N, C-alpha and C positions, 0 to 999 in steps of 0.2 A: 428757692422756687426755681423751677426749670421749664422753660417754655422751649420746645425744640423746633428748629428751622432748617430749611435746607438752601443751598445756594449752589448752583452749576457754574459760577463765574470765578474765574481764577486767574491771577495776573495782574492788570492795573487796577489801581483803587476806583472803586464805583460806588454809587449811592443809589439809594431807592427812589429819593426825590430829588429831580435833576433840578429843580428850582433854587435849592438850598445845598450848598457844600459843607454840610455838617461833619464829614470826614475830613476835611483840611481844617476846620475849625478845632475838632478835637485833638488833630494831630498837633497843631499850634499850642493848644492847652497843655500837652503832656510834654512837649519839648521844652516849653517855657518854665515849667515847673517840675524837672526831674528829681530834685532833690525832697521834694514834698511826697513822693511816691515810691513806696518800698517794693519795686518790681520783683526782688528776689524773696520778699517775705509775703507770701500771697495770705489773703485774710483767712482766718482759721475759726473753726466752730469749737466749742468746748462743751463736754457733757459728763456726767458722772456714769461711768458704767465699766464693766470689768474688763473689757477689751476683746470679747469673744462674740464672734457672730455665729450663728448655728441655724440649721433647717431642721424645723419640728416635723416629725414624720409619723405622727399619730401612734400606730400599734408598734411602730419599729422605733430602734435608738436614734436619737438626733445625731446628725452629723456636722462636725465643727467645720464650718467653710473658710472663716478668715479670723485671723488675730491680730490686734493692735501690736507694732513692733515696740511699743513702749509700756508694754503690760507688765505688770511685777508678777513674778511667779516663783513661790517658795522664798520670797523675800529678796528677791533681786530681778534685774531686767532679764526678761526672757531672752533665752540663747537661742541660736540657730539650731540645735541639737534637740532641744525642747520643742521649739516652733514646728520641726518636721514631725516629732513624735505626736503631737496633739492635732496637727492640721489634718483635716480629712479622716480623722478617726471618729468612730462611734461612741457617744457618751453613754455609759451604762448607770453611773450613781452620781447624783450632785449633793452635797451636804448629808452624804449617808443615806439618801433617799432613792429607791430604784426609779429612773425617770420614765418606765413604763407606767407606773402607778400615778403619774401627774399629767393634768392636761396643759395645754398650751399656756394659759394664764398662771397657773400655779409654777410651771416650769421658768417663765419669765420672772416671777417674783423672788424664785432663788437666785436668779443671777444678778439680783440688785440688793444682795445681802453684803455685809461688809466684807466678809470673808467668803469665798466659794472655793469648796473642795470638789474636785472632779476625779472620777475615776473613768478609765477607758476599758473597752472591750480586750483589747491585746496587751494590756499593761498591768502590772500589778502596783506599780508607784500611784500615790496620790498627789496631785498637783493642786497646790492651794493658789488662786488668784485674788487679788485685791481689789475691791469697788475704788475707783481713783477717777479724778479728774483727767480725761483725756482729749487731746484736741486733734482735729483732722480738718481735711480740706477735701471735698469729693470732686473727683476728676471721673467723667464718663469715658469709656473707651469702647469702641466698636470695631473690633477685626472684621473685614470683610475679606474672605478667601474667594480670591479668583480661581486659582486650579493649582493642583498637585500633580507633579509629572516626574517620570523615570525614578520610580522608588527602586533605590539600589542599596539594599541593606547590607550587600557584601562589602561595598566600601564606605557605607554610611552616611550616602549623598542622596540628597532628594531636591528636585528643583521645585520652587514654590514662587506663589505670587499671591500677595494679598494687600488690600488697602486699610489702612489704619485711620480711624476718626477719633479724634481727641477732643473733649469738651470740657470746658471750666468755666467757673464764673469768678470776676475780679471785682471785688467791691471798691478797690482803689480807683480803678478805672470809671466805675459808675459814679463816684464822687465828682469826678471832673466832667462825665457826660452829663450828669444832671444839671451843670451849669447852662446848658444850651436850651434854656426855655423858651427861646424865640423860635425854634426850628418847628416847620409846618409839615405834619404827615399825617396821614389818617387817625392815627390813633396814637400818636407820640413816641413810637418805636421806629428805629432805623437800623441799617446795619451798614458796614463799610468793608473794604477788603485791603488789608496793609500789606505790603512787601515785608519780608522777613528782615530788610535792611533797617526798618523803623525800629524794632525791636531789639535789634542789636545796637542800635545808637543809644536806646535808653537803657540799655543794661537788663533788658528784661529776659530773665532766663525761661525760656518755654519747658514744659515738661516733655522733653524728647526721648521717645523710645529706643531703648539699646536691646538688640536681641542677643540671645546666647546661642552661639554656635551657629551664628547667620553670615553667610560671605555673599555680598551683593554682587550682582553681575556686572554692575557699572558704578562708577565712582560718585555720580551724582545722587546722593540720597539725602540731600539738605531740603529742608522745608521750605518752599518758595514763599508763601503768603499766609496770613492769617485772617479769618473772617472775625470781625466784631460786630455783634449784635447788642443794641441797648434797648431795655424794656422800661418804662419809666414807672414810678410808684404806684401809678392807677393801676397797673397790673395785678398789684397785690390784694386781689379779691379775697373774701373770708374763705374761699374754697383752696387758695394758694397756700403752701406752705412758706412764707416769708419770714425771715428773721428781722428784727428791729432796723439793721442797718439798710436791709433791701427795701422796707417800708419807708424809709427816710429818703433814700438816694436811687431806689430802682436797683434793676440787675443787669449787669453786662456778661454776656456771654461770649467767650472766645473759643474758637474751633478752627481746627486744620485737618487737613486729609492729604495723606501721602502714601504712594504706592510702593511696595518694597518687593523687589524681584532679585532673586538669587538662589543660592544653595545651602539648604540647611545640613549642617554636619552633624551626626550623632552616632552613639554606639548602639547597637541592637543586639538582643539575645537570640541567637540562631541555634540553640541546643535542639529544638525541634524541628529543623528545617528539614524537608519542606512543607512540613505541616504546621508552620509558625503563625502566630497572630502577633502583630506590632503597633505600638502606640507611637505615631508621629506627633511629637510635641514642639510646638512653637513657643517659646518662653521668652519673654520681654519685660523689662521693668522701665521706670519713668527716670531719666536723668535730670539732674540739675534741682528739681525742686522734690526729689523723693523724699528727703528728710522731712518735707511738711506735708507730703500728699499721703497721710496716713490711712486713707481710706479710698484707694482706687477700686473702682466698680465698672462691671461692664455694663453697658447701655442695654436697655430691656429688649431692642430689637436684635440683638446679636445673634440668636439663635435662629431667628427666621432668615437673616442672611446667611448663616452658615449652611441651614437646611436647603436653601436655594441654590448656593454655589456647590455643595456636596452631590446634589441631586444632577446635576449636568456635567459633573467631573466622569471621565471615563479612566478608571483605575486599571490599566493594563495588568494583569497576572495578579489582581489582588481584588478582593470583596470588602465594600464598605461595610462595618458592624456598627460602629457608633461614633459620636463626637461630643465633646464636651469643652466647657470653657470654666476653669477653675483657678484657684489662687495657689501660688506657692512661694517660696522664699528664697533669697540669695543673700550672701553676706558681704557687705562692703567693708573689706578689708583696711582701708585708711581709716574709716571711723569705727571700725569693730562693730557695726550696727546690722540688724536684719532688716533688708529691705522687701518689701510685697513685691511680687512678681505674678505676673498673668500667664497662664498656660493655655494655649489652645491646642487640644488634644484631639486627634483623629485615629480611631481603631480601626485597623484592616487585617483581612486574612488573607494568606496566600493562597492563590488557585493552584492546587497540587497535581491535577490531572496530568499536565505536561509531565512532571516529574514520575509520576506514578506509571505511566504508560511508555515513555520514551527512555526511561532510565531503569526504575525499579524492575518492571515486568521482563525486559530483555536480560538483565542479570539473572532473575529468577528461572527463567528459561534456560541459560547456559549451565546453571547450577545442576538441574535437574537433567541435563543431556550428560552431563558427567555421571550421573547416578546409572545410567544405562549400561555401564560396564558391568554390574552387577547380574545383567542376564547374559553375559559371555562367559563361556565355560573356562575355568581356570586354566585348563591347558593352554589357551590363545592368548598367552602373555603379552606378546607384542601388539596384537589388536586392543587389549584392554588398556595398557600404558600408552599407546598412540592416542586413544579416545579421551583418556582422562588429561594427558599432558596438554593435548590441542585445546580442549575446553578452558583449563586454566590460563592458557596462553590468551586464548580469545577475551577472558575476562579482562585479564589485564590490558590488553589493546583496547577493548572498550572504554576502560577507565580512562585512558588517555584522550578518547573521543569525547567524553562528557565531562572533562576537567574543567573546562571553562565555565560549566553550570554549577560546580560545587565551590562554595565559599572556602578560602583557604584562611584557617583560623588556628588559635593555639589550643582549642579543646574540640571534641568530636561531636558533630551533630547528628541527628537521627539517621540521615542518609550516610555518614561516615561510617556508622556503626553496622548499618546495613551491609555495605560495601565489604567492610572488613570480615563480618560473618559469612558472606558470600565466598571470599577468598578461603577462610577456613575450610567450609563444607565443601569447596571444589578441589581443595587438594586432599581431602580424605580419601576419594576413590584410588588416588593414585598410591597412596600408603596401604590401603585395604587389598589393593591388586598385589603388592609385593607381598604381603602377610598370608594371604589366600594361596598364593604359588608356594610357599613354602609348606603350608598345611597341606596342600595338594601333594607334595612330593614326600613329604615325612610322614602324614597321618592317613593319607589315602583320598579318594575322590570323594567320597561321602562326607567326611567331616568339611572339607573344603566347600562342598555344593551347601551344606547347613549353614557354613559362615556367610555365604552369598545371600542365603535365605533370610537370614537374620538381618543382614546388611540393607536388604532392601526395604525394610520397615523402619528400622532403628535410626538410620542416619537421615532419610527424610524428615522422620517424625521429630528426630532432634532440631532439625532446622526449623521446623514449624513452631516448635515449642518455645525457643530462643526468639524467633522473629515475633511471635505473638507478645512474649514478655516485654521485647522493645516497644510494640505498639501501645501497650497498656502503661509504659513510661511517659508516653507523649503528654 
């Protein structure tokens, strides 16, 4: 049972009903019986299933969205390699049946067979999953993106700020909270805000997020307080999804909200620069309780918060294309286990007009100024050489001017290839001038003029053909 609540009070412990200090009473109960409450072993739910979550797509292939880290695949515990292959893949066949021939109910029935054989769109291998008793504990996570600034793909650094809400139930605390029968409130529910020091004293290991590639801008990234809300068994109405333990003791929800501000470090593929599209991915997993939290889930309002945040963000030099929250994996090296991760992905496209008009177009003009030598008579050698050399030197000098706008990488970007192509075709007129002079002296004026005539067409055309090829490779 999940009943969501909100609170804007953080800091000192507070109560909803000021006539009774239920917060202090519960705190004393917890402190006096720490050995009876397994704070590092949260309540688990068990169910028989294959360990695979998917999205039914109707006329399209279903998409695998989550995989239980304890799933048995091909007779052994799922590995990170298999996890990454299957996750977010399109399922084409299940138990030898084309999934497009199955409706939603039939597909669900196939997933509850003792052995489930899966085939995917981009892989020839067949993966066998086993129906087994798997445990999990649902933790709701809601990332609220505040802003994204200074997207620097050349250095792989992005300034980012987000608030993270983490919400989970604890039936062990419910057992103690249910003892407060004498507390008077409107409906028997109440909430308190406890400082983080209480949970440290009790040895309660919070599901603390660990970000991948995140560098905080200040040292204070500790959680300050945790809100505890209790809902008595009376809240378990027929419409509520309550388990037997919640029907007996009620439900206790714990929630904290923490702001994270810092620099996200990542590596970006700039082969198509400056016409590139990038995915900004904020990835994190839950520390301490991760081995028990086998079903981390994004809270239902996550998309609404993301839409609002991104709509008010001004991405300088970038256009927002899409955003998504999905699941991934990381490997716990110490335990050699796959750990579920959350991935907040924002897809942006670089605004390329600056590079088009400030870099590429001037280079284009310089190259074609070089070709003006083809209209100068072969006998005027000095004029032709002067123009072609000056144009080539101008192109080299301009490259120094724009050097700060070009990423320095171990591979060539589209812009690098365009500049190299320009160097090549800007140097051709100088070589052609030397050759046409020799033709003029040895074979006469007519053949030299014919050589110039064909050069006026062939060399610009060659530049256009290669440039067009580069564009189509983007």
